[in-house]
C-alpha positions as CSV (number, residue, x, y, z in Angstrom):
1,M,47.0,72.9,-24.0
2,G,48.3,69.5,-25.0
3,E,46.1,66.7,-26.2
4,E,44.7,64.4,-23.6
5,T,46.3,61.0,-23.9
6,K,44.5,57.8,-23.1
7,A,45.9,56.0,-20.0
8,E,47.9,52.9,-20.7
9,L,45.9,49.7,-19.9
10,W,47.4,46.6,-18.4
11,E,46.3,43.5,-20.3
12,G,47.3,39.9,-19.7
13,R,46.4,36.3,-19.3
14,V,47.4,33.5,-16.9
15,S,46.4,29.9,-17.1
16,A,46.4,26.7,-15.1
17,R,46.1,23.1,-16.4
18,L,44.2,20.6,-14.4
19,I,45.0,16.9,-15.2
20,D,42.2,14.3,-15.1
21,T,39.7,17.0,-14.2
22,K,36.8,17.5,-16.7
23,A,36.1,21.0,-18.0
24,E,32.4,20.8,-17.2
25,N,33.1,19.9,-13.6
26,V,35.4,22.9,-13.1
27,W,33.0,25.1,-15.0
28,S,30.1,24.1,-12.6
29,L,32.3,25.1,-9.6
30,L,33.0,28.5,-11.1
31,V,29.4,29.3,-12.0
32,Q,27.6,27.8,-9.1
33,D,30.2,29.2,-6.6
34,F,30.6,32.7,-8.1
35,C,29.7,34.1,-4.7
36,S,31.8,31.6,-2.9
37,V,35.2,32.2,-4.6
38,H,36.8,32.2,-1.1
39,K,36.6,28.4,-1.3
40,W,39.0,28.5,-4.2
41,L,41.2,31.6,-3.9
42,P,43.4,31.5,-0.8
43,S,43.8,35.3,-0.8
44,I,40.0,35.8,-0.2
45,D,38.7,35.4,3.3
46,E,35.0,35.9,2.5
47,C,32.7,36.2,-0.5
48,Y,28.9,36.5,-0.6
49,K,26.1,37.7,-2.8
50,V,25.2,41.4,-2.5
51,E,22.4,41.5,-5.1
52,G,21.1,39.9,-8.2
53,V,20.3,36.4,-9.4
54,Y,22.8,33.6,-9.2
55,G,24.2,32.6,-12.6
56,Q,22.8,35.8,-14.3
57,P,24.6,38.9,-15.5
58,G,24.2,41.7,-13.0
59,L,24.9,39.5,-10.0
60,I,27.2,41.4,-7.6
61,R,29.4,39.7,-5.0
62,Y,31.4,41.1,-2.1
63,C,35.0,39.8,-1.7
64,G,37.1,40.7,1.3
65,T,40.3,39.8,3.1
66,T,41.7,41.0,6.3
67,R,45.4,41.7,6.6
68,T,47.6,43.2,9.2
69,S,48.9,46.6,8.1
70,S,52.6,47.1,8.7
71,S,53.0,50.1,6.3
72,D,52.0,52.6,9.1
73,G,53.6,50.5,11.9
74,S,50.4,50.1,13.7
75,D,49.9,46.4,12.9
76,E,46.1,47.1,13.0
77,P,44.0,44.7,10.9
78,I,42.6,46.2,7.7
79,T,40.0,44.7,5.4
80,L,40.6,45.0,1.7
81,W,37.4,44.6,-0.2
82,C,35.7,44.9,-3.5
83,H,32.3,44.5,-5.2
84,E,32.5,42.4,-8.4
85,K,29.7,42.4,-11.0
86,L,29.1,39.4,-13.2
87,S,29.0,41.0,-16.6
88,E,28.5,38.2,-19.1
89,I,28.3,34.5,-19.1
90,D,28.4,31.8,-21.9
91,E,27.4,28.4,-20.7
92,I,28.2,26.7,-24.0
93,Q,31.7,28.2,-24.5
94,R,32.3,28.0,-20.7
95,W,33.4,31.6,-20.0
96,L,32.3,34.4,-17.7
97,S,33.3,38.0,-17.4
98,Y,33.2,40.2,-14.3
99,E,34.4,43.6,-13.3
100,I,35.5,45.3,-10.1
101,M,33.0,48.0,-9.0
102,E,33.5,49.8,-5.7
103,N,36.7,48.8,-3.8
104,N,39.3,50.1,-1.4
105,M,42.3,48.4,-3.2
106,G,43.1,51.1,-5.7
107,F,41.4,49.6,-8.8
108,K,39.9,52.2,-11.0
109,M,39.0,49.9,-13.9
110,Y,39.4,46.1,-13.9
111,K,37.6,43.6,-16.1
112,S,38.3,39.9,-16.2
113,T,37.2,36.8,-18.0
114,F,37.5,33.2,-16.9
115,Q,37.3,30.5,-19.5
116,V,37.5,26.7,-19.0
117,M,38.7,24.7,-22.0
118,P,38.9,20.9,-22.3
119,L,42.3,19.5,-23.1
120,E,43.4,16.2,-24.6
121,D,47.0,15.2,-24.1
122,G,47.5,11.7,-25.4
123,D,45.8,9.4,-22.9
124,K,45.1,12.1,-20.4
125,R,42.1,14.3,-20.3
126,G,41.9,17.5,-18.4
127,C,41.2,21.1,-18.7
128,E,42.8,24.5,-18.7
129,I,41.5,27.6,-16.9
130,K,42.3,30.9,-18.5
131,W,42.1,34.1,-16.6
132,L,42.3,37.1,-18.9
133,F,42.3,40.7,-17.6
134,V,42.4,44.3,-18.6
135,A,42.9,47.1,-16.0
136,E,44.0,50.6,-15.6
137,P,47.4,50.7,-13.8
138,V,46.9,50.4,-10.0
139,D,48.6,52.8,-7.7
140,G,51.4,51.1,-5.7
141,W,51.5,48.1,-8.0
142,K,53.6,47.1,-11.0
143,F,52.1,45.2,-13.9
144,K,54.3,42.2,-13.0
145,D,53.0,42.2,-9.5
146,L,49.4,41.9,-10.7
147,V,50.4,39.1,-13.1
148,W,52.2,37.3,-10.3
149,Y,49.2,37.6,-7.9
150,L,46.8,36.3,-10.6
151,E,49.1,33.5,-11.6
152,S,49.7,32.3,-8.1
153,S,46.0,32.6,-7.2
154,L,45.0,30.7,-10.2
155,Q,47.4,27.8,-9.6
156,A,46.1,27.6,-6.0
157,M,42.6,27.7,-7.2
158,G,43.2,24.9,-9.7
159,Q,44.7,22.7,-7.0
160,R,41.8,23.3,-4.6
161,M,39.3,22.6,-7.3
162,E,41.1,19.4,-8.3
163,K,41.1,18.2,-4.7
164,A,37.4,19.0,-4.2
165,L,36.4,17.2,-7.4
166,Q,38.5,14.2,-6.6
167,S,36.9,13.9,-3.2
168,T,33.5,13.7,-4.8
169,N,34.4,10.7,-7.0
């Protein structure tokens, strides 16, 4: 008959700085390619629209990756997947929020926001991508593991975006 306690939430933020890459160009990649995030995140094999209108809250994407399972010794490929819903978007402030819906990765609640901010460091112009998140603890994960995954993913994403944008100039 004790009081019900609210589960601890994991909250954090990671960021990546892109030198000589304009915030508006990175922002357009994030918004226009919301359903093509596999182009930017190396840990995602495929991503596509499930339902909704591109660039509008309510848009749902599928993200999946196939891995070889060694935990049961079978080495059978398994697909880890989730449906992510675009919750909010602010074109002027350059941020978008999304949340994980159905998934087989153990997430009960996960909400995230990407924001792209312009930077001015002396003679250099660039931008910073911020990835903020709040989640219920995930079975089999430690908080630091999730932060490491997001940090390394964002660094790789930033590098891929810089390369793609440089090749269009």
